[in-house]
C-alpha positions in Angstrom: 36.6 82.2 -21.6 34.9 83.6 -24.7 32.4 82.4 -27.5 32.5 82.4 -31.1 31.0 81.4 -34.6 33.4 78.8 -36.2 33.4 75.6 -38.2 33.8 72.3 -36.0 34.7 69.4 -38.2 34.5 66.1 -36.1 36.1 62.6 -37.8 35.9 59.0 -36.1 37.4 55.9 -37.6 34.6 53.3 -38.3 34.8 49.9 -36.5 38.1 51.0 -34.5 36.9 48.8 -31.4 36.9 45.6 -33.8 40.1 46.3 -35.1 41.7 47.1 -32.0 40.2 43.9 -30.5 41.9 41.8 -33.5 45.4 43.7 -33.5 45.7 46.3 -30.9 49.4 47.3 -31.8 48.8 46.8 -35.5 46.0 49.2 -35.5 47.2 51.4 -33.4 50.5 51.8 -35.5 48.4 52.0 -39.1 46.3 54.8 -37.4 49.4 57.0 -36.4 50.7 56.3 -39.4 47.7 57.3 -41.3 47.3 60.5 -39.7 50.6 61.5 -40.0 51.3 60.6 -43.7 47.5 61.3 -45.1 44.9 63.0 -42.6 47.4 65.5 -40.8 48.7 67.0 -43.8 45.5 67.9 -45.4 44.1 69.5 -42.4 47.2 72.1 -42.1 46.8 72.4 -46.4 43.6 73.7 -45.7 44.1 75.7 -42.6 42.7 73.5 -39.8 43.5 73.5 -36.2 43.4 70.2 -34.4 42.4 71.2 -30.6 41.0 67.5 -29.5 42.2 63.9 -29.8 39.9 61.1 -28.6 41.5 58.0 -29.5 40.6 57.2 -32.8 38.4 60.3 -32.9 39.5 64.3 -33.8 38.2 67.6 -33.5 39.4 70.4 -35.5 38.4 74.3 -36.0 38.3 75.9 -39.3 37.6 79.5 -40.1 35.9 78.4 -43.6 33.2 76.2 -44.2 34.7 75.7 -47.5 38.1 74.8 -46.6 36.5 72.3 -44.2 34.1 70.6 -46.9 37.2 70.8 -49.5 39.8 68.9 -46.5 36.7 66.5 -45.9 36.5 65.2 -49.6 40.3 65.4 -50.0 40.9 63.1 -47.1 38.1 60.4 -48.0 39.5 60.2 -51.4 42.8 59.8 -50.4 41.4 57.1 -47.7 39.9 55.1 -50.7 43.1 55.4 -52.5 45.2 53.9 -49.6 42.9 51.3 -48.0 41.1 50.0 -51.3 43.2 47.1 -51.7 42.5 45.8 -47.9 39.5 43.7 -46.9 36.3 45.7 -46.0 37.1 44.6 -42.0 40.5 45.4 -42.4 39.9 49.1 -43.9 40.6 52.3 -41.8 37.9 54.4 -42.9 36.5 57.8 -41.7 33.0 58.9 -41.0 33.2 63.2 -40.9 30.9 65.6 -39.7 30.7 69.3 -40.3 29.0 72.2 -38.7 29.0 75.9 -38.4 27.8 76.8 -34.7 28.2 78.7 -31.8 31.4 77.9 -29.5 33.0 78.4 -26.2 36.9 78.7 -26.1 38.4 78.1 -22.8 42.3 77.9 -22.9 43.2 75.5 -25.3 39.8 73.7 -25.7 36.6 74.2 -27.5 33.0 73.2 -26.5 29.7 74.2 -26.6 26.5 73.1 -28.7 28.5 73.9 -32.0 30.9 70.8 -31.0 28.1 68.7 -30.2 26.2 69.1 -33.3 29.5 68.2 -35.2 29.9 64.9 -33.3 26.2 63.9 -34.1 26.8 64.8 -37.5 29.8 62.4 -37.7 27.6 59.8 -36.2 25.0 60.1 -38.9 27.5 60.3 -41.7 27.8 56.8 -44.2 30.8 55.1 -43.9 33.9 56.8 -45.5 31.1 59.4 -46.0 30.5 63.7 -45.0 27.5 65.0 -43.3 27.0 68.5 -43.2 24.5 71.1 -41.1 22.3 72.9 -43.4 24.4 76.0 -42.6 27.3 74.4 -43.8 25.9 73.6 -47.1 24.4 76.8 -47.4 27.9 77.8 -47.2 29.7 75.9 -49.6 27.2 75.2 -52.3 28.6 76.4 -55.5 32.2 76.9 -54.3 33.3 72.6 -53.9 33.1 70.3 -56.9 30.6 68.3 -54.4 27.1 67.0 -55.0 24.6 67.2 -51.8 21.9 64.7 -50.8 19.1 65.9 -48.4 18.8 63.5 -45.5 16.2 65.8 -44.0 15.8 66.9 -40.4 17.1 64.6 -37.6 16.4 64.5 -33.8 19.9 64.0 -32.1 21.1 63.5 -28.6 20.9 66.4 -26.0 20.3 69.0 -29.0 16.5 70.5 -28.4 16.0 71.7 -32.3 16.3 69.1 -34.8 19.2 69.2 -37.2 18.9 69.3 -41.1 21.3 66.8 -42.3 23.0 66.9 -45.9 25.4 64.0 -47.3 28.1 65.5 -49.5 30.3 63.3 -52.0 32.5 64.5 -55.1 30.7 65.4 -58.6 32.8 62.4 -60.1 31.6 60.0 -57.8 27.9 61.1 -58.1 28.3 61.2 -61.7 29.2 57.8 -61.6 26.4 56.6 -60.1 24.0 59.0 -61.5 22.8 56.4 -64.6 21.9 53.5 -62.3 22.0 53.1 -58.4 24.1 50.6 -56.7 22.5 47.5 -55.7 22.0 47.9 -52.1 22.0 45.1 -49.7 18.6 44.1 -48.0 18.6 45.8 -44.7 16.6 46.1 -41.8 16.3 48.0 -38.1 14.1 46.6 -35.6 12.8 49.5 -33.6 12.1 48.5 -30.2 8.8 47.3 -29.6 6.7 49.4 -27.4 5.2 48.4 -24.5 1.6 48.3 -24.6 1.4 46.3 -21.3 0.1 49.4 -19.1 2.6 48.7 -16.6 6.3 50.4 -17.2 7.9 47.5 -15.0 6.9 45.1 -18.0 9.6 47.4 -20.3 12.2 44.6 -19.6 10.2 42.1 -21.5 9.3 44.2 -24.8 12.8 45.1 -24.9 13.8 41.3 -24.5 11.6 40.4 -27.3 12.7 42.9 -29.4 16.4 42.1 -28.8 15.8 38.6 -29.6 14.4 39.3 -32.7 17.2 41.5 -33.7 19.8 38.3 -32.5 17.7 36.1 -34.5 17.6 38.1 -37.6 21.4 38.8 -37.3 21.6 35.0 -37.9 20.4 35.2 -41.5 23.4 35.6 -44.1 21.7 37.4 -46.8 20.1 40.3 -44.2 22.0 43.0 -42.8 20.8 44.1 -39.3 21.4 47.3 -37.8 22.8 46.8 -34.1 21.1 47.1 -30.9 22.4 50.1 -30.1 21.5 52.2 -33.1 17.9 50.9 -33.3 17.3 51.6 -29.5 18.2 55.5 -29.8 14.6 55.6 -31.0 12.7 53.9 -28.3 9.9 55.8 -26.9 9.7 58.2 -29.8 7.4 58.9 -32.4 9.4 58.1 -35.6 9.2 59.0 -39.4 10.1 55.2 -40.6 11.1 56.9 -43.8 13.7 59.3 -41.5 14.9 56.6 -39.5 15.5 54.3 -42.7 17.3 57.1 -44.6 19.2 58.2 -41.1 20.3 54.3 -40.7 20.9 53.6 -44.6 18.4 50.2 -44.5 15.8 49.4 -46.8 13.4 48.1 -44.2 12.0 48.6 -40.8 10.4 46.5 -38.4 8.4 47.9 -35.8 5.7 46.5 -33.5 4.1 46.4 -30.0 3.9 44.0 -27.0 1.3 43.6 -24.4 1.7 41.3 -21.6 -1.1 40.3 -19.1 -1.2 37.0 -16.8 -0.6 34.0 -19.1 -1.6 35.9 -22.3 0.6 37.9 -24.8 -0.1 39.9 -27.8 2.4 40.8 -30.0 1.9 43.3 -33.4 4.6 43.7 -36.1 5.0 45.0 -39.3 7.7 45.5 -41.8 7.6 48.5 -43.7 9.6 49.5 -47.0 11.8 52.5 -46.0 11.8 54.1 -49.4 8.3 54.0 -50.0 6.7 53.7 -46.3 4.5 50.9 -47.7 3.8 47.8 -45.4 5.6 44.7 -46.9 4.1 42.5 -43.9 2.1 43.1 -41.1 0.9 40.3 -38.4 -0.7 40.0 -34.9 -0.1 37.3 -32.4 -2.6 36.6 -29.3 -1.5 33.4 -27.7 -0.5 32.1 -24.7 2.5 33.2 -22.9 4.1 30.1 -23.4 3.9 30.4 -26.9 6.6 33.4 -27.2 9.6 31.2 -28.5 7.4 30.0 -31.4 5.9 33.6 -31.8 9.7 35.0 -32.5 10.3 32.0 -34.6 7.1 32.8 -36.8 8.1 36.5 -37.0 11.7 36.2 -38.4 11.1 33.5 -40.8 7.9 35.7 -41.8 10.3 38.5 -42.2 12.5 36.6 -44.4 10.1 35.1 -46.7 8.4 38.8 -47.2 11.8 40.1 -48.2 12.4 36.9 -50.6 15.5 35.7 -48.7 16.7 32.7 -48.8 16.9 30.9 -45.2 19.4 28.0 -45.1 19.2 25.1 -42.8 21.5 25.9 -40.6 20.2 29.3 -40.1 17.0 28.7 -39.3 18.4 25.5 -36.9 20.1 28.5 -35.3 17.3 30.8 -34.8 15.5 27.9 -32.9 18.1 27.4 -30.4 17.7 29.6 -27.4 19.2 29.3 -24.1 15.9 27.8 -22.5 12.6 26.5 -23.6 10.9 27.9 -20.5 9.0 30.9 -20.3 9.0 31.5 -16.7 12.8 30.8 -16.8 13.3 33.6 -19.5 11.2 35.6 -17.7 12.8 35.5 -14.5 16.2 36.0 -16.8 15.0 39.0 -18.4 14.0 40.7 -15.0 17.5 40.0 -13.5 19.5 41.3 -16.5 17.3 44.7 -16.2 18.7 44.7 -12.3 22.2 44.5 -13.5 22.3 46.7 -16.6 20.6 49.9 -14.6 22.4 49.1 -11.6 25.6 49.7 -9.9 28.2 46.8 -9.2 29.0 45.9 -6.0 25.4 46.9 -4.7 24.3 44.2 -2.2 20.6 44.8 -2.5 20.5 44.4 -6.2 23.1 41.8 -6.5 21.3 39.3 -4.4 17.9 40.3 -6.2 19.5 39.5 -9.3 21.0 36.1 -7.9 17.5 35.1 -6.5 15.9 35.4 -10.0 18.5 33.6 -11.6 18.8 31.1 -9.1 15.0 30.4 -9.6 15.5 30.3 -13.2 17.9 27.5 -13.2 15.8 25.6 -10.5 13.3 26.1 -13.1 16.0 25.1 -16.2 19.3 23.9 -14.6 20.7 24.0 -18.2 20.0 27.8 -18.5 23.6 28.9 -19.2 23.2 33.0 -19.7 21.2 32.6 -16.5 24.3 31.0 -14.5 26.5 33.4 -15.8 24.4 36.5 -14.4 24.7 35.0 -11.4 28.3 34.7 -11.3 28.4 38.5 -12.5 26.0 39.6 -9.7 28.4 37.6 -7.1 31.7 39.1 -8.0 30.4 42.4 -8.4 29.2 42.0 -4.7 32.1 40.2 -3.4 34.4 43.0 -4.5 33.0 45.3 -2.1 31.4 43.3 0.7 33.6 40.2 0.2 32.9 36.8 -1.6 30.1 34.6 -1.0 31.4 31.2 -1.3 33.8 31.3 -4.3 32.9 34.4 -5.5 31.0 33.5 -8.6 33.5 31.1 -10.1 31.4 27.8 -9.9 28.6 29.5 -11.7 30.8 30.7 -14.2 32.1 27.3 -14.8 28.8 25.9 -14.8 27.8 28.2 -17.2 30.7 27.4 -19.5 30.2 23.5 -19.2 26.5 24.3 -20.7 28.0 26.4 -23.5 31.7 26.8 -24.1 31.1 29.5 -26.4 29.0 31.8 -23.9 31.2 35.4 -23.8 29.5 36.7 -20.7 30.6 33.5 -18.8 34.1 34.1 -20.0 34.1 37.7 -19.3 32.9 37.0 -15.5 35.5 34.2 -15.2 37.9 37.1 -16.0 36.7 39.2 -13.5 37.1 36.5 -10.6 40.8 35.8 -11.9 41.4 39.7 -11.7 39.9 39.8 -7.8 42.1 37.0 -7.4 45.5 38.8 -9.0 45.6 36.2 -11.6 46.0 38.9 -14.3 47.3 36.8 -17.0 44.5 34.3 -16.9 42.2 37.5 -16.6 43.2 38.9 -19.9 43.2 35.7 -21.9 39.6 35.0 -20.6 38.6 38.7 -21.4 40.0 38.7 -25.2 38.0 35.7 -25.8 34.9 37.0 -24.3 35.2 39.8 -26.8 35.9 37.8 -29.8 33.0 35.7 -29.1 30.6 38.8 -28.7 32.3 42.3 -29.0 28.4 43.8 -28.8 27.5 42.3 -25.3 26.7 44.8 -22.8 27.8 42.3 -19.9 31.4 42.0 -21.9 32.0 45.5 -22.4 31.1 46.7 -18.9 33.3 43.7 -17.6 36.0 44.5 -20.1 36.1 48.2 -19.3 36.2 47.4 -15.3 39.4 45.1 -16.1 41.2 47.5 -18.0 40.6 49.9 -15.3 41.7 48.1 -12.5 45.0 47.4 -14.5 45.2 51.5 -15.1 44.7 51.0 -19.1 42.2 54.0 -19.2 42.1 54.5 -23.2 40.9 50.6 -22.9 38.2 51.4 -20.2 37.0 54.3 -21.9 36.6 52.2 -25.1 34.4 49.6 -23.6 32.5 51.9 -21.1 31.7 53.8 -24.4 30.4 50.8 -25.8 28.4 49.8 -22.8 26.9 53.2 -22.5 26.1 52.8 -26.5 24.5 49.4 -25.9 22.2 50.2 -22.7 20.3 53.4 -22.1 19.8 52.4 -18.4 23.4 52.1 -17.8 24.4 55.3 -15.8 26.9 53.7 -13.8 29.4 53.2 -17.4 28.7 56.6 -18.1 29.7 57.9 -14.4 32.8 55.6 -14.9 33.8 57.6 -18.2 33.4 60.9 -16.2 36.3 59.3 -14.0 38.4 58.0 -17.0 38.3 61.2 -18.6 39.1 63.6 -15.7 42.1 61.4 -14.8 43.4 62.1 -18.2 42.5 65.7 -18.2 40.2 65.7 -20.7 37.7 67.7 -19.4 35.2 68.6 -22.2 35.2 64.7 -22.7 34.3 64.6 -18.9 31.7 67.1 -19.1 29.8 65.4 -21.8 30.0 62.3 -20.0 28.4 64.1 -16.9 25.7 65.2 -19.2 24.7 61.7 -20.5 25.1 60.2 -16.6 22.9 62.9 -15.2 20.2 62.5 -17.9 20.3 58.7 -17.0 20.2 59.1 -13.4 17.5 61.6 -13.5 15.1 59.4 -15.9 16.1 56.4 -13.6 15.2 58.8 -10.3 11.7 59.5 -11.9 10.8 55.9 -11.3 12.7 55.0 -8.2 13.4 58.3 -6.2 15.5 56.6 -3.6 17.7 54.7 -6.2 21.5 55.0 -4.2 23.4 53.5 -7.0 21.8 56.1 -9.4 22.3 59.4 -6.9 25.8 58.3 -6.0 26.8 58.9 -9.9 24.5 61.7 -10.1 26.0 63.7 -7.5 29.3 63.5 -9.1 27.9 64.4 -12.7 26.3 67.6 -10.9 29.8 68.6 -9.2 31.3 68.3 -12.9 28.6 70.4 -14.7 29.3 72.9 -12.1 26.3 72.5 -9.5 28.0 72.0 -6.7 25.7 73.0 -4.0 22.8 70.7 -5.8 25.0 67.6 -5.4 25.8 68.5 -1.6 22.1 68.3 -1.6 21.7 65.0 -3.3 24.5 63.8 -0.9 23.2 65.1 2.5 19.6 63.7 1.8 21.0 60.3 0.4 23.0 59.9 3.5 20.1 60.7 5.8 18.1 57.7 3.9 21.0 55.2 3.0 23.6 55.6 5.3 24.9 52.1 5.2 25.2 51.9 1.3 28.9 51.6 0.8 28.7 51.9 -3.0 27.1 55.3 -2.9 29.4 56.8 -0.3 32.2 55.6 -2.2 31.1 57.7 -5.2 30.6 60.4 -3.0 33.8 60.7 -1.7 35.1 60.6 -4.9 33.2 63.6 -6.0 34.3 65.4 -3.0 38.0 64.6 -3.5 38.2 65.4 -7.4 35.6 67.5 -8.0 34.4 69.6 -5.0 38.1 69.7 -3.8 37.0 69.0 -0.2 39.7 66.6 1.3 38.3 66.4 4.8 34.8 65.8 3.8 35.8 63.0 1.4 37.9 61.4 4.1 35.1 61.3 6.8 32.8 59.9 4.1 35.0 57.0 2.6 36.1 56.0 6.5 33.1 54.2 7.1 33.7 52.3 3.3 37.1 51.2 3.9 36.3 50.1 7.7 33.6 47.6 6.2 35.1 47.0 2.6 36.7 43.4 1.3 40.3 43.7 -0.1 38.7 44.1 -3.5 37.6 47.3 -2.3 40.5 48.5 -0.7 43.0 47.5 -3.5 40.4 49.5 -6.0 41.2 52.5 -3.7 44.6 52.3 -4.0 44.5 52.7 -7.8 41.6 54.8 -8.6 42.7 58.4 -9.7 39.7 60.1 -8.0 41.8 59.4 -4.6 45.4 61.0 -6.5 45.0 64.3 -4.3 44.7 62.3 -1.3 47.4 60.0 -1.5 49.8 61.9 0.8 47.6 62.4 3.4 48.1 61.2 6.5 44.6 60.3 7.3 44.1 58.5 4.1 47.2 56.6 4.5 46.1 55.6 7.9 42.5 54.3 6.3 44.3 52.5 4.1 46.6 50.8 6.5 44.1 49.8 8.8 41.8 48.1 6.6 45.0 46.1 5.2 45.4 45.1 9.1 41.7 44.2 9.8 41.6 42.1 6.6 45.0 40.1 7.5 43.8 39.7 11.2 40.7 38.0 9.7 42.2 36.0 7.4 45.0 34.8 10.0 43.5 35.1 13.3 45.7 34.6 16.4 
């Protein structure tokens, strides 16, 4: 292992997941041809060395900052020429980030903060654009035919010091727009509304209000709205609105707060011009909680009016259509959704909590389709390990679809039910439909990732687990599953990156709930990946004393012991009680889980699987 200072070039295809969902084979073929004929030759011409491929992403090392920037400009210009004839949604477009920094060289891999900053810069680059760190800009200024635009300092994930970012484009492009700026579509970022209730447990409610406003505004055709995952990266931070607008490329920012107490709610909201930092509109609503839906409608319509946009009649109707008109049912659903997002599928206690909350919501409003779908998701997750209660969630999923045939989450959970029943083709059809209906749904992406994982299609699992991680900041389990997928594919740098995200989220959860067994299960695994094996063992020992019957946690500990701590005996001892009590779903999952590949030929592992299958067969067909 050695350290050195080098230039890291990070590139990623914009909207790749959506294009893959529409046409997987065609998109993959186009990407391969693009890499072969356009991208890779330009990298080679400038002396770049590709050291990592990640689906649609690529990391490249350059000895010279000038060579890296010249390569990026050449690639983006060639991409415009090659793809300009296609509709916008079908174009292959890259975002590129370039950083000069200290890295660690180990075998054929490169990792460290220098790589991480390049990846963060790539995420900040505009579509078809290039973002540079300040040290790269300083190296290349005056040496390449380009214009630089100062985007200011940015605080990025897992990097302590702010990164000063510059956008770069060819001088010819800068000259073409110097006389008059292009007309920019009105766009808005809805920052997460602050929870002012004095109770952290009310966070689910303020987050739900923010998400609903994002959803409502997204129905206005004249307005471009930043997705939830991009907006929620600023949650809990003191932000500079102008910097947020510049970073996300929006014209306006909406921020606000929610205070909920008893039967009253106070919501403040203000719309700010991102260029001038002027207030365009502001209002405070102090109402009964029963008026919450009316307040949301009023905020959306006030924003449209303040921006002087036209709200079409069908858009107004769509905004006013909600899953329920009952505030109590809505509140229960938000509580249940937070339980689902921040937990582990198969956790029986959490699953039963979700079912209780949503069952009460459906008693209040029997037509609440989203509550029925969440019941189904909880039941199918618990049934995987503990055995199905009733029909395993199929009736609840069908009830949701009867109420709303276009509810993506209901199609996703029906896919998982079919998968548990080995109806694999039907499962894929349902999941493809769910993704077409709502590719931005956290529940849908998490379900899709699970389906692809059990079908051993790890590239698809990675794509959707990564999306789930982006969409909900509480979701440590999807981040933990990324560790498993990347490890199985031998991408140890990506596994370390996923482990860092997992551990950060787990520690945040454990700060609120020290005995959250699901979080401890993934946290111990992350610690082992990050080289903190002794600390991982301490976490496991403590958790097994406190919650020895938690099968999901035990299973994750066994994975950690087998694949990262290389202790086959301890892994088998830890796994034995799980297989002795689990349903067929967990047994089948264990048989394909790559974390246990090292145990496949161990007679003790084979005997445990055989005994579990015999137990289940005997229970199914008693003498």
